[in-house]
mmCIF file of the N, C-alpha and C atoms, coordinates in Angstrom:
data_MODEL
# 
_entry.id   MODEL 
# 
loop_
_atom_site.group_PDB 
_atom_site.id 
_atom_site.type_symbol 
_atom_site.label_atom_id 
_atom_site.label_alt_id 
_atom_site.label_comp_id 
_atom_site.label_asym_id 
_atom_site.label_entity_id 
_atom_site.label_seq_id 
_atom_site.pdbx_PDB_ins_code 
_atom_site.Cartn_x 
_atom_site.Cartn_y 
_atom_site.Cartn_z 
_atom_site.occupancy 
_atom_site.B_iso_or_equiv 
_atom_site.pdbx_formal_charge 
_atom_site.auth_seq_id 
_atom_site.auth_comp_id 
_atom_site.auth_asym_id 
_atom_site.auth_atom_id 
_atom_site.pdbx_PDB_model_num 
ATOM 1   N N  . MET A 1 1  ? 66.892 131.467 78.016 1.00 0.00 ? 1  MET A N  1 
ATOM 2   C CA . MET A 1 1  ? 67.906 131.125 78.999 1.00 0.00 ? 1  MET A CA 1 
ATOM 3   C C  . MET A 1 1  ? 67.844 129.627 79.276 1.00 0.00 ? 1  MET A C  1 
ATOM 4   N N  . PRO A 1 2  ? 68.924 128.904 79.053 1.00 0.00 ? 2  PRO A N  1 
ATOM 5   C CA . PRO A 1 2  ? 68.903 127.464 79.318 1.00 0.00 ? 2  PRO A CA 1 
ATOM 6   C C  . PRO A 1 2  ? 68.833 127.167 80.810 1.00 0.00 ? 2  PRO A C  1 
ATOM 7   N N  . TRP A 1 3  ? 68.281 126.034 81.143 1.00 0.00 ? 3  TRP A N  1 
ATOM 8   C CA . TRP A 1 3  ? 68.284 125.585 82.526 1.00 0.00 ? 3  TRP A CA 1 
ATOM 9   C C  . TRP A 1 3  ? 68.541 124.103 82.551 1.00 0.00 ? 3  TRP A C  1 
ATOM 10  N N  . GLU A 1 4  ? 69.059 123.641 83.676 1.00 0.00 ? 4  GLU A N  1 
ATOM 11  C CA . GLU A 1 4  ? 69.467 122.240 83.796 1.00 0.00 ? 4  GLU A CA 1 
ATOM 12  C C  . GLU A 1 4  ? 68.425 121.441 84.547 1.00 0.00 ? 4  GLU A C  1 
ATOM 13  N N  . ARG A 1 5  ? 68.311 120.173 84.169 1.00 0.00 ? 5  ARG A N  1 
ATOM 14  C CA . ARG A 1 5  ? 67.386 119.273 84.831 1.00 0.00 ? 5  ARG A CA 1 
ATOM 15  C C  . ARG A 1 5  ? 68.029 117.901 84.925 1.00 0.00 ? 5  ARG A C  1 
ATOM 16  N N  . ALA A 1 6  ? 67.932 117.301 86.088 1.00 0.00 ? 6  ALA A N  1 
ATOM 17  C CA . ALA A 1 6  ? 68.468 115.953 86.266 1.00 0.00 ? 6  ALA A CA 1 
ATOM 18  C C  . ALA A 1 6  ? 67.489 114.963 85.664 1.00 0.00 ? 6  ALA A C  1 
ATOM 19  N N  . LEU A 1 7  ? 67.997 114.062 84.850 1.00 0.00 ? 7  LEU A N  1 
ATOM 20  C CA . LEU A 1 7  ? 67.166 113.073 84.184 1.00 0.00 ? 7  LEU A CA 1 
ATOM 21  C C  . LEU A 1 7  ? 67.887 111.744 84.213 1.00 0.00 ? 7  LEU A C  1 
ATOM 22  N N  . GLY A 1 8  ? 67.385 110.824 84.986 1.00 0.00 ? 8  GLY A N  1 
ATOM 23  C CA . GLY A 1 8  ? 68.003 109.499 85.057 1.00 0.00 ? 8  GLY A CA 1 
ATOM 24  C C  . GLY A 1 8  ? 69.432 109.534 85.547 1.00 0.00 ? 8  GLY A C  1 
ATOM 25  N N  . GLY A 1 9  ? 69.738 110.402 86.497 1.00 0.00 ? 9  GLY A N  1 
ATOM 26  C CA . GLY A 1 9  ? 71.087 110.481 87.030 1.00 0.00 ? 9  GLY A CA 1 
ATOM 27  C C  . GLY A 1 9  ? 72.032 111.325 86.190 1.00 0.00 ? 9  GLY A C  1 
ATOM 28  N N  . LYS A 1 10 ? 71.557 111.823 85.055 1.00 0.00 ? 10 LYS A N  1 
ATOM 29  C CA . LYS A 1 10 ? 72.392 112.631 84.169 1.00 0.00 ? 10 LYS A CA 1 
ATOM 30  C C  . LYS A 1 10 ? 71.779 114.027 84.072 1.00 0.00 ? 10 LYS A C  1 
ATOM 31  N N  . THR A 1 11 ? 72.617 115.039 84.051 1.00 0.00 ? 11 THR A N  1 
ATOM 32  C CA . THR A 1 11 ? 72.114 116.401 83.945 1.00 0.00 ? 11 THR A CA 1 
ATOM 33  C C  . THR A 1 11 ? 71.964 116.763 82.475 1.00 0.00 ? 11 THR A C  1 
ATOM 34  N N  . MET A 1 12 ? 70.790 117.285 82.150 1.00 0.00 ? 12 MET A N  1 
ATOM 35  C CA . MET A 1 12 ? 70.478 117.676 80.789 1.00 0.00 ? 12 MET A CA 1 
ATOM 36  C C  . MET A 1 12 ? 70.245 119.182 80.768 1.00 0.00 ? 12 MET A C  1 
ATOM 37  N N  . ILE A 1 13 ? 70.709 119.858 79.761 1.00 0.00 ? 13 ILE A N  1 
ATOM 38  C CA . ILE A 1 13 ? 70.465 121.286 79.618 1.00 0.00 ? 13 ILE A CA 1 
ATOM 39  C C  . ILE A 1 13 ? 69.281 121.448 78.670 1.00 0.00 ? 13 ILE A C  1 
ATOM 40  N N  . LEU A 1 14 ? 68.251 122.136 79.120 1.00 0.00 ? 14 LEU A N  1 
ATOM 41  C CA . LEU A 1 14 ? 67.063 122.357 78.317 1.00 0.00 ? 14 LEU A CA 1 
ATOM 42  C C  . LEU A 1 14 ? 67.106 123.764 77.731 1.00 0.00 ? 14 LEU A C  1 
ATOM 43  N N  . VAL A 1 15 ? 66.812 123.871 76.441 1.00 0.00 ? 15 VAL A N  1 
ATOM 44  C CA . VAL A 1 15 ? 66.787 125.161 75.760 1.00 0.00 ? 15 VAL A CA 1 
ATOM 45  C C  . VAL A 1 15 ? 65.466 125.284 75.008 1.00 0.00 ? 15 VAL A C  1 
ATOM 46  N N  . ASN A 1 16 ? 65.163 126.468 74.543 1.00 0.00 ? 16 ASN A N  1 
ATOM 47  C CA . ASN A 1 16 ? 63.937 126.718 73.793 1.00 0.00 ? 16 ASN A CA 1 
ATOM 48  C C  . ASN A 1 16 ? 64.235 126.855 72.311 1.00 0.00 ? 16 ASN A C  1 
ATOM 49  N N  . VAL A 1 17 ? 63.232 126.571 71.496 1.00 0.00 ? 17 VAL A N  1 
ATOM 50  C CA . VAL A 1 17 ? 63.280 126.834 70.064 1.00 0.00 ? 17 VAL A CA 1 
ATOM 51  C C  . VAL A 1 17 ? 62.572 128.166 69.852 1.00 0.00 ? 17 VAL A C  1 
ATOM 52  N N  . ASP A 1 18 ? 63.226 129.089 69.114 1.00 0.00 ? 18 ASP A N  1 
ATOM 53  C CA . ASP A 1 18 ? 62.574 130.381 68.913 1.00 0.00 ? 18 ASP A CA 1 
ATOM 54  C C  . ASP A 1 18 ? 61.603 130.314 67.732 1.00 0.00 ? 18 ASP A C  1 
ATOM 55  N N  . SER A 1 19 ? 60.942 131.423 67.438 1.00 0.00 ? 19 SER A N  1 
ATOM 56  C CA . SER A 1 19 ? 59.899 131.449 66.400 1.00 0.00 ? 19 SER A CA 1 
ATOM 57  C C  . SER A 1 19 ? 60.439 131.159 65.003 1.00 0.00 ? 19 SER A C  1 
ATOM 58  N N  . LYS A 1 20 ? 61.758 131.257 64.812 1.00 0.00 ? 20 LYS A N  1 
ATOM 59  C CA . LYS A 1 20 ? 62.370 130.950 63.519 1.00 0.00 ? 20 LYS A CA 1 
ATOM 60  C C  . LYS A 1 20 ? 62.974 129.551 63.490 1.00 0.00 ? 20 LYS A C  1 
ATOM 61  N N  . GLY A 1 21 ? 62.743 128.761 64.554 1.00 0.00 ? 21 GLY A N  1 
ATOM 62  C CA . GLY A 1 21 ? 63.243 127.389 64.601 1.00 0.00 ? 21 GLY A CA 1 
ATOM 63  C C  . GLY A 1 21 ? 64.675 127.264 65.070 1.00 0.00 ? 21 GLY A C  1 
ATOM 64  N N  . ARG A 1 22 ? 65.242 128.338 65.582 1.00 0.00 ? 22 ARG A N  1 
ATOM 65  C CA . ARG A 1 22 ? 66.633 128.320 66.024 1.00 0.00 ? 22 ARG A CA 1 
ATOM 66  C C  . ARG A 1 22 ? 66.744 127.841 67.466 1.00 0.00 ? 22 ARG A C  1 
ATOM 67  N N  . VAL A 1 23 ? 67.851 127.155 67.741 1.00 0.00 ? 23 VAL A N  1 
ATOM 68  C CA . VAL A 1 23 ? 68.164 126.685 69.088 1.00 0.00 ? 23 VAL A CA 1 
ATOM 69  C C  . VAL A 1 23 ? 69.512 127.263 69.474 1.00 0.00 ? 23 VAL A C  1 
ATOM 70  N N  . MET A 1 24 ? 69.592 127.886 70.646 1.00 0.00 ? 24 MET A N  1 
ATOM 71  C CA . MET A 1 24 ? 70.855 128.438 71.133 1.00 0.00 ? 24 MET A CA 1 
ATOM 72  C C  . MET A 1 24 ? 71.586 127.366 71.925 1.00 0.00 ? 24 MET A C  1 
ATOM 73  N N  . LEU A 1 25 ? 72.753 126.965 71.446 1.00 0.00 ? 25 LEU A N  1 
ATOM 74  C CA . LEU A 1 25 ? 73.563 125.999 72.193 1.00 0.00 ? 25 LEU A CA 1 
ATOM 75  C C  . LEU A 1 25 ? 74.258 126.715 73.341 1.00 0.00 ? 25 LEU A C  1 
ATOM 76  N N  . PRO A 1 26 ? 74.213 126.155 74.536 1.00 0.00 ? 26 PRO A N  1 
ATOM 77  C CA . PRO A 1 26 ? 74.866 126.787 75.679 1.00 0.00 ? 26 PRO A CA 1 
ATOM 78  C C  . PRO A 1 26 ? 76.360 126.981 75.430 1.00 0.00 ? 26 PRO A C  1 
ATOM 79  N N  . ILE A 1 27 ? 76.902 128.023 76.002 1.00 0.00 ? 27 ILE A N  1 
ATOM 80  C CA . ILE A 1 27 ? 78.300 128.386 75.767 1.00 0.00 ? 27 ILE A CA 1 
ATOM 81  C C  . ILE A 1 27 ? 79.267 127.270 76.151 1.00 0.00 ? 27 ILE A C  1 
ATOM 82  N N  . GLY A 1 28 ? 78.967 126.536 77.205 1.00 0.00 ? 28 GLY A N  1 
ATOM 83  C CA . GLY A 1 28 ? 79.845 125.430 77.605 1.00 0.00 ? 28 GLY A CA 1 
ATOM 84  C C  . GLY A 1 28 ? 79.972 124.372 76.523 1.00 0.00 ? 28 GLY A C  1 
ATOM 85  N N  . ILE A 1 29 ? 78.867 124.074 75.841 1.00 0.00 ? 29 ILE A N  1 
ATOM 86  C CA . ILE A 1 29 ? 78.899 123.104 74.745 1.00 0.00 ? 29 ILE A CA 1 
ATOM 87  C C  . ILE A 1 29 ? 79.656 123.688 73.560 1.00 0.00 ? 29 ILE A C  1 
ATOM 88  N N  . ARG A 1 30 ? 79.434 124.978 73.280 1.00 0.00 ? 30 ARG A N  1 
ATOM 89  C CA . ARG A 1 30 ? 80.159 125.605 72.160 1.00 0.00 ? 30 ARG A CA 1 
ATOM 90  C C  . ARG A 1 30 ? 81.658 125.595 72.400 1.00 0.00 ? 30 ARG A C  1 
ATOM 91  N N  . TYR A 1 31 ? 82.086 125.865 73.632 1.00 0.00 ? 31 TYR A N  1 
ATOM 92  C CA . TYR A 1 31 ? 83.517 125.804 73.955 1.00 0.00 ? 31 TYR A CA 1 
ATOM 93  C C  . TYR A 1 31 ? 84.043 124.374 73.852 1.00 0.00 ? 31 TYR A C  1 
ATOM 94  N N  . GLN A 1 32 ? 83.301 123.430 74.408 1.00 0.00 ? 32 GLN A N  1 
ATOM 95  C CA . GLN A 1 32 ? 83.739 122.028 74.417 1.00 0.00 ? 32 GLN A CA 1 
ATOM 96  C C  . GLN A 1 32 ? 83.922 121.492 72.999 1.00 0.00 ? 32 GLN A C  1 
ATOM 97  N N  . LEU A 1 33 ? 83.035 121.874 72.087 1.00 0.00 ? 33 LEU A N  1 
ATOM 98  C CA . LEU A 1 33 ? 83.113 121.399 70.701 1.00 0.00 ? 33 LEU A CA 1 
ATOM 99  C C  . LEU A 1 33 ? 83.883 122.348 69.792 1.00 0.00 ? 33 LEU A C  1 
ATOM 100 N N  . ASP A 1 34 ? 84.397 123.433 70.346 1.00 0.00 ? 34 ASP A N  1 
ATOM 101 C CA . ASP A 1 34 ? 85.104 124.464 69.576 1.00 0.00 ? 34 ASP A CA 1 
ATOM 102 C C  . ASP A 1 34 ? 84.247 124.949 68.406 1.00 0.00 ? 34 ASP A C  1 
ATOM 103 N N  . LEU A 1 35 ? 82.990 125.285 68.713 1.00 0.00 ? 35 LEU A N  1 
ATOM 104 C CA . LEU A 1 35 ? 82.068 125.789 67.696 1.00 0.00 ? 35 LEU A CA 1 
ATOM 105 C C  . LEU A 1 35 ? 82.199 127.295 67.576 1.00 0.00 ? 35 LEU A C  1 
ATOM 106 N N  . ASN A 1 36 ? 82.267 127.764 66.348 1.00 0.00 ? 36 ASN A N  1 
ATOM 107 C CA . ASN A 1 36 ? 82.388 129.188 66.077 1.00 0.00 ? 36 ASN A CA 1 
ATOM 108 C C  . ASN A 1 36 ? 81.378 129.580 65.010 1.00 0.00 ? 36 ASN A C  1 
ATOM 109 N N  . ALA A 1 37 ? 81.090 130.871 64.916 1.00 0.00 ? 37 ALA A N  1 
ATOM 110 C CA . ALA A 1 37 ? 80.157 131.357 63.903 1.00 0.00 ? 37 ALA A CA 1 
ATOM 111 C C  . ALA A 1 37 ? 80.599 130.873 62.525 1.00 0.00 ? 37 ALA A C  1 
ATOM 112 N N  . GLY A 1 38 ? 79.657 130.321 61.776 1.00 0.00 ? 38 GLY A N  1 
ATOM 113 C CA . GLY A 1 38 ? 79.946 129.833 60.432 1.00 0.00 ? 38 GLY A CA 1 
ATOM 114 C C  . GLY A 1 38 ? 80.311 128.361 60.359 1.00 0.00 ? 38 GLY A C  1 
ATOM 115 N N  . ASP A 1 39 ? 80.569 127.718 61.501 1.00 0.00 ? 39 ASP A N  1 
ATOM 116 C CA . ASP A 1 39 ? 80.874 126.276 61.491 1.00 0.00 ? 39 ASP A CA 1 
ATOM 117 C C  . ASP A 1 39 ? 79.666 125.494 60.987 1.00 0.00 ? 39 ASP A C  1 
ATOM 118 N N  . ARG A 1 40 ? 79.931 124.360 60.346 1.00 0.00 ? 40 ARG A N  1 
ATOM 119 C CA . ARG A 1 40 ? 78.868 123.501 59.819 1.00 0.00 ? 40 ARG A CA 1 
ATOM 120 C C  . ARG A 1 40 ? 78.550 122.406 60.827 1.00 0.00 ? 40 ARG A C  1 
ATOM 121 N N  . LEU A 1 41 ? 77.260 122.093 60.958 1.00 0.00 ? 41 LEU A N  1 
ATOM 122 C CA . LEU A 1 41 ? 76.805 121.029 61.837 1.00 0.00 ? 41 LEU A CA 1 
ATOM 123 C C  . LEU A 1 41 ? 75.985 120.033 61.024 1.00 0.00 ? 41 LEU A C  1 
ATOM 124 N N  . ALA A 1 42 ? 76.155 118.753 61.320 1.00 0.00 ? 42 ALA A N  1 
ATOM 125 C CA . ALA A 1 42 ? 75.339 117.701 60.712 1.00 0.00 ? 42 ALA A CA 1 
ATOM 126 C C  . ALA A 1 42 ? 74.280 117.308 61.734 1.00 0.00 ? 42 ALA A C  1 
ATOM 127 N N  . ILE A 1 43 ? 73.034 117.172 61.287 1.00 0.00 ? 43 ILE A N  1 
ATOM 128 C CA . ILE A 1 43 ? 71.934 116.828 62.171 1.00 0.00 ? 43 ILE A CA 1 
ATOM 129 C C  . ILE A 1 43 ? 71.301 115.541 61.675 1.00 0.00 ? 43 ILE A C  1 
ATOM 130 N N  . ASP A 1 44 ? 71.144 114.582 62.600 1.00 0.00 ? 44 ASP A N  1 
ATOM 131 C CA . ASP A 1 44 ? 70.570 113.287 62.262 1.00 0.00 ? 44 ASP A CA 1 
ATOM 132 C C  . ASP A 1 44 ? 69.402 112.999 63.190 1.00 0.00 ? 44 ASP A C  1 
ATOM 133 N N  . ASP A 1 45 ? 68.249 112.694 62.627 1.00 0.00 ? 45 ASP A N  1 
ATOM 134 C CA . ASP A 1 45 ? 67.060 112.341 63.395 1.00 0.00 ? 45 ASP A CA 1 
ATOM 135 C C  . ASP A 1 45 ? 66.965 110.823 63.429 1.00 0.00 ? 45 ASP A C  1 
ATOM 136 N N  . LEU A 1 46 ? 67.081 110.244 64.626 1.00 0.00 ? 46 LEU A N  1 
ATOM 137 C CA . LEU A 1 46 ? 67.062 108.794 64.762 1.00 0.00 ? 46 LEU A CA 1 
ATOM 138 C C  . LEU A 1 46 ? 65.647 108.220 64.716 1.00 0.00 ? 46 LEU A C  1 
ATOM 139 N N  . GLY A 1 47 ? 64.640 109.089 64.708 1.00 0.00 ? 47 GLY A N  1 
ATOM 140 C CA . GLY A 1 47 ? 63.273 108.629 64.562 1.00 0.00 ? 47 GLY A CA 1 
ATOM 141 C C  . GLY A 1 47 ? 62.584 108.243 65.855 1.00 0.00 ? 47 GLY A C  1 
ATOM 142 N N  . ASP A 1 48 ? 63.289 108.274 66.957 1.00 0.00 ? 48 ASP A N  1 
ATOM 143 C CA . ASP A 1 48 ? 62.690 107.914 68.246 1.00 0.00 ? 48 ASP A CA 1 
ATOM 144 C C  . ASP A 1 48 ? 62.649 109.115 69.187 1.00 0.00 ? 48 ASP A C  1 
ATOM 145 N N  . GLY A 1 49 ? 62.720 110.316 68.614 1.00 0.00 ? 49 GLY A N  1 
ATOM 146 C CA . GLY A 1 49 ? 62.761 111.531 69.426 1.00 0.00 ? 49 GLY A CA 1 
ATOM 147 C C  . GLY A 1 49 ? 64.173 111.987 69.733 1.00 0.00 ? 49 GLY A C  1 
ATOM 148 N N  . THR A 1 50 ? 65.159 111.217 69.275 1.00 0.00 ? 50 THR A N  1 
ATOM 149 C CA . THR A 1 50 ? 66.558 111.555 69.502 1.00 0.00 ? 50 THR A CA 1 
ATOM 150 C C  . THR A 1 50 ? 67.117 112.261 68.275 1.00 0.00 ? 50 THR A C  1 
ATOM 151 N N  . VAL A 1 51 ? 67.780 113.384 68.502 1.00 0.00 ? 51 VAL A N  1 
ATOM 152 C CA . VAL A 1 51 ? 68.442 114.128 67.434 1.00 0.00 ? 51 VAL A CA 1 
ATOM 153 C C  . VAL A 1 51 ? 69.914 114.221 67.800 1.00 0.00 ? 51 VAL A C  1 
ATOM 154 N N  . ILE A 1 52 ? 70.770 113.907 66.840 1.00 0.00 ? 52 ILE A N  1 
ATOM 155 C CA . ILE A 1 52 ? 72.217 113.980 67.052 1.00 0.00 ? 52 ILE A CA 1 
ATOM 156 C C  . ILE A 1 52 ? 72.748 115.158 66.246 1.00 0.00 ? 52 ILE A C  1 
ATOM 157 N N  . ILE A 1 53 ? 73.541 115.991 66.898 1.00 0.00 ? 53 ILE A N  1 
ATOM 158 C CA . ILE A 1 53 ? 74.178 117.128 66.235 1.00 0.00 ? 53 ILE A CA 1 
ATOM 159 C C  . ILE A 1 53 ? 75.681 116.934 66.339 1.00 0.00 ? 53 ILE A C  1 
ATOM 160 N N  . LYS A 1 54 ? 76.372 116.975 65.190 1.00 0.00 ? 54 LYS A N  1 
ATOM 161 C CA . LYS A 1 54 ? 77.827 116.799 65.168 1.00 0.00 ? 54 LYS A CA 1 
ATOM 162 C C  . LYS A 1 54 ? 78.469 117.937 64.392 1.00 0.00 ? 54 LYS A C  1 
ATOM 163 N N  . LYS A 1 55 ? 79.611 118.365 64.889 1.00 0.00 ? 55 LYS A N  1 
ATOM 164 C CA . LYS A 1 55 ? 80.393 119.357 64.153 1.00 0.00 ? 55 LYS A CA 1 
ATOM 165 C C  . LYS A 1 55 ? 81.014 118.662 62.949 1.00 0.00 ? 55 LYS A C  1 
ATOM 166 N N  . VAL A 1 56 ? 80.953 119.314 61.793 1.00 0.00 ? 56 VAL A N  1 
ATOM 167 C CA . VAL A 1 56 ? 81.496 118.753 60.563 1.00 0.00 ? 56 VAL A CA 1 
ATOM 168 C C  . VAL A 1 56 ? 82.852 119.378 60.298 1.00 0.00 ? 56 VAL A C  1 
ATOM 169 N N  . ASP A 1 57 ? 83.854 118.544 60.085 1.00 0.00 ? 57 ASP A N  1 
ATOM 170 C CA . ASP A 1 57 ? 85.183 119.020 59.704 1.00 0.00 ? 57 ASP A CA 1 
ATOM 171 C C  . ASP A 1 57 ? 85.197 119.130 58.180 1.00 0.00 ? 57 ASP A C  1 
ATOM 172 N N  . THR A 1 58 ? 84.922 120.332 57.667 1.00 0.00 ? 58 THR A N  1 
ATOM 173 C CA . THR A 1 58 ? 84.819 120.512 56.228 1.00 0.00 ? 58 THR A CA 1 
ATOM 174 C C  . THR A 1 58 ? 86.145 120.250 55.519 1.00 0.00 ? 58 THR A C  1 
ATOM 175 N N  . LYS A 1 59 ? 87.264 120.468 56.185 1.00 0.00 ? 59 LYS A N  1 
ATOM 176 C CA . LYS A 1 59 ? 88.572 120.167 55.575 1.00 0.00 ? 59 LYS A CA 1 
ATOM 177 C C  . LYS A 1 59 ? 88.685 118.674 55.302 1.00 0.00 ? 59 LYS A C  1 
ATOM 178 N N  . ALA A 1 60 ? 88.253 117.845 56.252 1.00 0.00 ? 60 ALA A N  1 
ATOM 179 C CA . ALA A 1 60 ? 88.318 116.401 56.086 1.00 0.00 ? 60 ALA A CA 1 
ATOM 180 C C  . ALA A 1 60 ? 87.381 115.932 54.977 1.00 0.00 ? 60 ALA A C  1 
ATOM 181 N N  . LEU A 1 61 ? 86.229 116.597 54.826 1.00 0.00 ? 61 LEU A N  1 
ATOM 182 C CA . LEU A 1 61 ? 85.290 116.220 53.776 1.00 0.00 ? 61 LEU A CA 1 
ATOM 183 C C  . LEU A 1 61 ? 85.893 116.404 52.382 1.00 0.00 ? 61 LEU A C  1 
ATOM 184 N N  . PHE A 1 62 ? 86.604 117.507 52.201 1.00 0.00 ? 62 PHE A N  1 
ATOM 185 C CA . PHE A 1 62 ? 87.134 117.801 50.878 1.00 0.00 ? 62 PHE A CA 1 
ATOM 186 C C  . PHE A 1 62 ? 88.507 117.193 50.633 1.00 0.00 ? 62 PHE A C  1 
ATOM 187 N N  . ASN A 1 63 ? 89.220 116.794 51.683 1.00 0.00 ? 63 ASN A N  1 
ATOM 188 C CA . ASN A 1 63 ? 90.540 116.198 51.525 1.00 0.00 ? 63 ASN A CA 1 
ATOM 189 C C  . ASN A 1 63 ? 90.518 114.684 51.593 1.00 0.00 ? 63 ASN A C  1 
ATOM 190 N N  . GLY A 1 64 ? 89.384 114.101 52.030 1.00 0.00 ? 64 GLY A N  1 
ATOM 191 C CA . GLY A 1 64 ? 89.305 112.658 52.245 1.00 0.00 ? 64 GLY A CA 1 
ATOM 192 C C  . GLY A 1 64 ? 88.889 111.966 51.043 1.00 0.00 ? 64 GLY A C  1 
# 
C-alpha cells in the first residue's frame, strides 16, 4: 500500500519493491500518464539515486 510523505515541500508517494523486483505505480499516476496493461516504459538510472520512468510511444518509435 503506497503512502505519502512530504519531502522538501513536495509530496512524494512511497511504494515497496516486491520479492520479484516489481513496483506498483499508484493509480493516480497510472491515470495521469494513461498507463495500461502492456504499455512500454523506458527506465533511466541517472547514477545519483534518481531513476526516471517514461511512457514510450511505440507508434512514434516505428513511424519516426
